[in-house]
N, C-alpha and C positions, 0 to 999 in steps of 0.2 A: 512584474508579477511572478510569483513563484511557480515552479512546475512541480507536479505531484505525479509519481509513477504508481499505478495501481495494477496489481496482478490478481486481485480478489474482489471482495464485496463492494469496494468503493466504485466499481464499474457498474453495479446494479442501479437501475433507474430509481427504485424505491429508496435505496440507501442514499443516493445523491440528493433526492428531494428532501428526505428527512434531515440530512446532515447539512446541506448547503442551501436548501430552499430553491433549487433549480437543477436542471439537467446539465451535465458538463459535456463539452465536445472535445474530443482528444484525437490523438494519433497513435497508431501502433508503434511499439518500440520493444526493446528487450533489455533486461537486467543481466549483465554479464558477470560471471564468477559467483553466482548464487544458485542454491537449489531449493525447491519447494518441499514442504511437508504439510501435515494437517495438524491443526490445533483445535482441541475441544473448547468451546466457549460456553460459559455459564451465566454471563452477564445478561439479565432479562431484557434490558433495553436493546442491546446489540442483537440478541437472538430474535426478538420481535421485529426489529427493523430489517434485518437481513433475511429472516426466515430460515436461518441455518444455525445448527449447534456446532458444526465443524467449519472452520475457516482455514484458508491457506495461509501459510507463514513461510518466510524465506530466511535462510541463513547463509552466511558467506563461506565459500569454499576456496576462493582464489583461483579456481580452475576456469580459464576462459572458455572451455568446452561446455561448462554448465551455464545455461541461459534460461531465463524465465520470461515468457511473453506476457505482455500486458498493454496498458494504455497510459499515455502521458497527457495530463490535463494542465491547462493554465488556470490557476485559481488566485484568489486574493489572499492577503495575509490573514484577514478575518476568517476566511474559509479554511485556511490551513490550521488555525487554532481550533476550529470546529471539528476538523478531522482528528486532531489530537484528542479531543474529548470523546469521540466515537471509539477510537481504538482502545482495547483493553491493555492492562499493564504488561502483558507478555510481549507487546510490540514496542519498539523504540524507533524513533524517526531519525534517519541519517541522510546525508547528501551523498549521491553516487553519480558516476558518469554512465549514461546509458549507451547502448550500442550505437546510437545515432551521434554520439558525442555531446549531447545535451546534458547539463547538470540538472538533477531533479531530487526532490525529497522522496524517500521511500520508507515504509515501515518494515522493519526486520525483526528477527527473533531477539528480544532483549535478554534472553536467558543464556545467550552465547556471546563470545567476545566480539567487540566492535572491530570492524576491518580497518579502521584508520590508524 
């Protein structure tokens, strides 16, 4: 089963239920070499689901001192596809190695270069 790292709204109970039909259980972890910023969201479904017009977004810095805290969740392939539908076009899903050494999917800023 895939792992998904979330630093933002996918950690919210209401977003999980709307997106996955269930609450997820995860473990704390960190995304290394990325920094957070804020993105304004205008998609009505995403705003209604999350209750927020501003969402966190991360971009690659390559600096191991930059770390983003969040949760890593084990989800199904179908749930990963549903997460893709939830995220707006400014996000791109990539695979990263977390501070724990686990490989996970994460949504990063699609408007900047891919770190791979």
